[in-house]
N, C-alpha and C positions, 0 to 999 in steps of 0.2 A: 354665326357670330363668333369672333375670336375669343377664346378662353383667356381670362386675365392671367398674367404671369405672376407666380408667387415671389419672384425675385425682383430686386431693385435694379435699375439700369447700371451697367458697369461704368465706373469712373475711369477716365483716361489715365489719371495718375492719382496717387494718394499723397497725403501729407508726409508719410514716411518716405516715399520715393522722392518727393521734392527736397526733403531735408538731406537724404542720402546724396542727391545730385549736388546740392550746395557744398556739402562737406567734401565730396569727391573733387569738385572744382578747386576747392581751397587746398587740397593735397597736391593736385597736379600743378597748380599755380605757384606752389611753394609758400603759401600763406600759413599753412600748417606744416611744420617740419617733421622729418622722420624721427620717431621716438617721442614726439610731443604727446603729453597726456591730454585726453579728450574728456573734459569735465562735463557731465550731463547737465548740472545746474547752470553752469556758465553758458553752455550752448543754448539751453532753453531760454535764458535771459537775452542772449545775443539775437536769437531768431524769433523771440517773442511767442514761444509755444510752450506747451506743458512738457514734462520730462518723458512721458510715455512714448510719443512718436520719436523723440531723440533716441531713446533706448532701442526702439525697433529699428531705426535707421542705422545705428551703430552695429547692431547684430547683423543686419543685412550686409554692411560693409565688411564685417568680420568674415562672413561667408565668401565674400569676393576677394579676400586677402589683403585689403587695404588697411584694415584695422586689426590689432591683436589684443587679446584679453589677457592681462596679467593677474592671476589670482590674488585677491586681497589688495590689489593696487589700482585696478580699473582698466579702462580702454586707452590704447595708445595708437598713434599713427605707426604703421609698420616700419620697422628698421631692419634692414638686411645686412648681414655680415657677408664676407666674401664666400664662405662655404654655402650660405643660404642661396646666394645668387647662382653658384655653380650647380647646386642641387635642383633648383627650379629650372635652369636652362637645360640640364640633362634630361629632365622629363619633357620639357617643352620641345626639345629637338625631336624626340620620338613621335610625340603627338602631332606636332605641327607638320612633320613630314607626311604623315598620313592624311592630314587635312589638305595638303597641297596636291597629293596624288588624286584625291577625290575631286577637288576643285578643278583640276585640269580636265577631268572627264566631263564636267558639267559646264565648262566655259563656252558661252555663246558669244556671238559678236557684240550684242548689247552689253553683256557682262564684262567683256574684255574692254570695251570703250569706257565703262564706268571705272574699272580698276586703273586704266591709264590716266583718267582724270584725277583720281586720288593720288596716283604716283607723281603726276606733274605738280599737283598742289604741294605735296611733300617736298619735292625738289626745289620749289620756289620759296620754301620756308627757311632756307639756310641762314638768313640774317634775322629771323623771327625769334621771339622769346622761347626759351627751352620748353615751356609748358605748351606752346602752340605746336612746336615740332613734335613733341611727344604725343600730342593728341592726333596729329595727322598721321604719324607713324602707326599708332594704335588703330586708327580708322582703316588704314590700308590692310593691316593684318586681319582685323575683324571681318572685313568684307570677304577675304579669302576663306576664312573659317566658315562664314555663313554659306559660301558657295559650295562647301563640302556636302551640304545636304543632311548633315548629322548634327542636330541641335544639341545633343549631349556632348559631342566632341567640341562644338563651338563654345558651349557654356563652361566646360572644363578648362579650355585654353584661356578663356576670358578671365576666369577666377585665378588661374595659375599665374598669368603674366601681368595682371593689373599692378601688383606690387613692383615688378621690374620697371614698368613704364613710369610709375610714380617716383621710384628711386632714381631713374635716369634724369628726371627734371632737375634735381639738385646737384648733380655731378658737374664738376668744372671740366669742360672739354675744350681743347684747343680748336680753333676754327678749321684747321686742316683736317682734323679727325671728324668734325661735324660733317664736313663735305663728304668724307669717305663713308661715314655711316649712312648718310642720305642716299648716296649713289650705290650702296651695296644692295639696295632693293631692286635694281635693274635685273640682276641675274635671277631673282625670284620671279619676276614677271616673265623672263625668258623661259623659265621652266614651265610656267603655266601655259605659255603659248606653244609649248612643244619644241622650243628652239635650243634646248640644253641637252648635252650629252651625259650629264651627271645624274646620279640618283638623288631623290628628294632629300635624303639624310645629308648627303654631301653639300647640297646647295644651302640647306638651312644651317648646317654647321659652319660653313664658310661665312655666311651672313652674321651669325652670332659671334664669331671670332673677332669681328671688327670692333664692337664696343666692349666685349667681355673677354676675359682671359680663360682659356680652356673651358668653354661652356659644356663640353661633353665629359668632363672629368669624372662625374658620378654615374656614367652610363656604360653599357657594354661596349660602346663605340670607342671608348678610351683605350681599350686593349689593342686597337688597330693603329694607334698613333706611332 
């Protein structure tokens, strides 16, 4: 006879996670603006829940980098200055290059087909809302990080870059540059397929230079400019 478990069944998601997802979507869609204050009481009223899961959700989003805590002032949607963006990208460049090297060694035919589907979906989103493009862009990169096989690296990159993708939603970008940004993902795919002659750092740096100015500025790679 099977011994009764002392634990309750695991829930697929919690109220905190559901609230965090709702707030994340509001940030990515532009409904919550960069620098906007996140009032716990107001959010609790809007979502018809108590303040406790709101507080937990905001703490979770703070860990992900989408929300920042200002002492004695409260929680705010992350607001990035130019130096913040360069510093994040400088770290991202190094870590993402490592994830790409690892992902390339783990790339199977089914995984390659999956990435190509994500890439095609991104390329077809040229005329979509910025929030949709940012989500597809994020999904493509996250799939590669996951393929690295290192969940700590994946988690670090997710938390590090989430503010960048959220920030990119509200930037005003000309349609020509949007097209250039979207198709700058093709060389990334070529690297994963072993069809690039460049090092991972070079491929990632070139990709990041399309939407951002001098992304490597706060890294040792800047010395080689």
